[in-house]
N, C-alpha and C positions, 0 to 999 in steps of 0.2 A: 625419084630424086635422090642422087647420091650425096653422101655426107662430105661436106667440104670443110677446110680449115676455118673459113669465115663463119660457117654455121656452128662449129664446135666452140670457137671463141665467143660467139654471140650467146650460146647457151650457158657457157661458164660465167660470163659477165652478168647474165640475167640472174643466175643463182647466187653467185658469190661477190658480185660488185667489184670494188677496188681491191679486194684481198687476192685476186688473181691479177698478175701484172707481168711486165716484161715479155710480152708476146713477140715471138720471132718465128721465121719460117726458113731456117737454113736447109737447103736441099728439099724444100717443100714439106719438111717435117715440122709441124706445129709444136713449139716449145714455149713454156711459160713457167712462172714461179708462183709460189704461194707460201705463206708463213707455215712453219712446221706444225703448228697447232691445228692446221686445216688439212693435213695430208690425208687422214682417213675420211674426212667429209668429202673432199674432192675425189678420192678414189671410189668411194661408195657411190657418189653421184655419177661419175663416168661409167661405172659398172651397171648401175640399176636403171639409168635413164633409157626409156624405150627407143629414143632416137639415136643416142650415142653408142650404146652397147659395147663398151670396151671391157670385154670379158677375159682378156688374156694379158697377163703380166709377162712381157717378153724378157725384161731385165730390170734389175735393181742393183745399183752400185753407189759408190761414194767417190767424191773428189775432195782433195785437200787444197784449200786456198790459204796458205799460212799468213799472208799479208793482209787478209781481209778480216780485221778485228771484229769479233762477235759473230762472224759468219765463216769461220774457218773450214767447216765441213759442209758439203752439199750431199744430200741423198737424192739420187736421180732415178726416176721411174720411167720406164718405157712400156707403153700400153698399146695393144693392137685390137682393133675392131675387125674380127675375122669375116663378118658379113659383108661389110663395105670395103674391106682391105685398106683400112686407114690406120696409120700409126701416129702416136703423139709422145711427147716427152715433157715431164715437168720435174722441177727441182724444189726442194725445201732445204733451207740453210739452218745450221745450228752452231752454237758456240762450242769450241773444242774443250772448254772447261766443264761443260755439262751437256754432252752430246746425246740428249734424249729425244727420240722420235717414236711416235706410236707405231706398233707393228701392223703390217698389212697381212700377216699370215692367216688371220681368220677369214679374210675376204678372198685372198688368193693363196692356195696351198703352196704354189711354187715360191712364194715369198719366204717360206720357212728357211730353206737352205741358203737362199741369196742373202737374207738378213744375217744369218750366222756367218757367212763369208765376209760380209761388210763389217760386222762387229770384229771379226778375227783380224782383219787387215787395217781397219781405220778406227775401231773403238766406238762405233756408233751403238748406243744403248737403245735397243728396240723395246720400248715399254710394252709389256703384255705378251711378249714372245714366249711360247711354251717351253723352249729349251735353248736359251741363248748361251751358248758356250763355243769355244774354239772348235773349228771344223777342219782346218788344214795345218795350223801351227800347233806346237806343243803347248800344253796347258800351263807350263811353268814360265812362258814368255810374259814379261812384265811391261811390254811395249807393243805398239801397233806398227808393223814394218812399212806400210805404205803411206804413212804420214811423212811429210817433208820436214822432219825434224833432224835429220842426220845428213852429213855430206855423202855424195854418191860414192866417192872413193878418196883415199888419202893420196894427195898429189905428190907427196914426198917419197913414195915407195919407188925403189929402183927396179923391182921386178915387174913393174907395170909400164915399162918403156913402150911407147907407141910402135916402135919399129918391130917389136916382137909380135905384134898383131897386124902387121901389114898396113899400118897407118902412117906412112911417111918415114923418112930416115932409112938408114941401112943398119943391119946387124953386123957388128965387127967380130 
């Protein structure tokens, strides 16, 4: 019997009850949410369960939702069961004022660098990470560049005329 999204959802609800929620299946990819305090419990269960076998962390990233008070940052995990070739995604949300999430680096070695990159660009503090420091940006940066706290560009600049970039208008 192959592993289905319905079976994964059923196992998660059996184990965690109402603390796993917002199940969706965009493009047949099972997605759900859990409180940030449960991220390691859910990851450990998905990894260790004899039926689920999600042993591969494909990706870990963050998303900034600046208008969602108290849940401004989401940490997104993509896991892969290589035996049954099934992928899932789940999110945990955190407040931007205290963006603390437990590290997954002890369970998945690949989480080490992905968490460092997520810290570097979004400022998520992965509690328990063995070496949480900037990985791509300079150490002196005092902000996190992928947070939506800054305008994309200054609309008053004259050297940014759309015509210069082939976007309508003509260059005189």
